[in-house]
C-alpha positions as CSV (number, residue, x, y, z in Angstrom):
1,M,-26.6,-27.8,-11.4
2,A,-27.0,-24.0,-11.7
3,K,-27.6,-22.6,-15.1
4,N,-25.3,-19.7,-16.1
5,R,-27.9,-17.1,-17.1
6,Q,-26.8,-14.4,-19.6
7,V,-28.6,-11.1,-20.0
8,K,-28.1,-8.1,-22.2
9,C,-26.4,-5.1,-20.6
10,P,-28.9,-2.3,-20.4
11,T,-26.3,0.2,-21.4
12,C,-24.3,-1.4,-24.3
13,G,-26.2,-4.6,-25.1
14,A,-23.3,-6.9,-24.5
15,L,-24.0,-10.3,-22.8
16,A,-23.3,-10.3,-19.1
17,A,-23.5,-13.1,-16.5
18,F,-26.5,-12.6,-14.2
19,D,-25.1,-14.3,-11.1
20,P,-23.2,-13.3,-7.9
21,S,-19.9,-13.5,-9.7
22,N,-20.8,-10.4,-11.7
23,H,-20.6,-7.5,-9.2
24,F,-22.1,-5.1,-11.8
25,R,-25.2,-7.1,-12.7
26,P,-27.2,-6.5,-14.7
27,F,-24.5,-4.4,-16.4
28,C,-21.4,-5.9,-18.0
29,S,-18.9,-3.6,-16.4
30,E,-18.4,-0.8,-13.9
31,R,-18.2,1.7,-16.8
32,C,-21.7,0.7,-18.1
33,R,-23.1,0.9,-14.5
34,T,-21.6,4.3,-14.0
35,M,-22.9,5.6,-17.4
36,D,-26.5,4.4,-16.4
37,L,-26.2,6.2,-13.0
38,G,-25.1,9.3,-14.8
39,A,-28.1,9.1,-17.1
40,W,-30.4,8.9,-14.1
41,A,-28.6,11.8,-12.4
42,A,-28.9,13.9,-15.6
43,E,-32.6,13.0,-15.8
44,R,-32.3,11.3,-19.2
45,H,-34.2,8.3,-17.7
46,R,-37.6,8.9,-16.2
47,I,-40.3,6.8,-14.5
48,A,-43.7,7.2,-16.2
49,G,-46.4,9.0,-14.2
50,D,-47.9,12.4,-13.6
51,P,-45.5,15.2,-12.8
52,L,-45.2,16.2,-9.2
53,E,-44.6,19.9,-9.9
54,A,-47.9,20.9,-8.2
55,A,-46.9,19.4,-4.9
56,F,-43.8,21.7,-4.8
57,D,-45.9,24.8,-5.3
58,A,-47.7,24.4,-2.0
59,P,-46.6,26.7,0.8
60,I,-44.4,25.3,3.5
61,D,-45.7,25.4,7.1
62,T,-43.0,26.9,9.3
63,T,-45.1,27.4,12.4
64,G,-43.8,24.1,14.0
65,D,-47.3,22.6,14.3
66,A,-46.9,20.2,11.4
67,A,-43.9,18.6,13.0
68,G,-45.8,17.9,16.3
69,D,-44.3,20.9,18.0
70,V,-41.0,19.1,18.9
71,P,-38.9,21.4,21.1
72,D,-35.3,22.2,20.3
73,P,-33.1,20.0,22.5
74,G,-31.2,23.1,23.7
75,T,-34.4,24.8,24.8
76,A,-35.6,21.7,26.7
77,K,-32.4,21.7,28.8
78,R,-32.7,25.4,29.6
79,N,-36.3,25.0,30.7
80,R,-35.7,22.2,33.2
81,A,-36.3,22.7,36.9
82,P,-33.0,23.0,38.9
83,S,-33.8,19.7,40.8
84,D,-34.2,17.7,37.5
85,P,-30.9,15.7,37.0
86,G,-31.7,14.9,33.3
């Protein structure tokens, strides 16, 4: 027999069923789930760690060498030999 596990909603603290019948688990409702998503989007929630700001200060390589020099598909078609059916 399966035990009906109850957990506290991370947003409001109400008890919520933690099983497949609760489509919003671990939240108690769609409202609480949406409020939590909004908090993440507004950066009110953060994961602990060192800031990554320094990584964004590095210059971007736009020479094409970093991507393995992948040709533009349009250029590849124009550069084919006339006998190449591809």
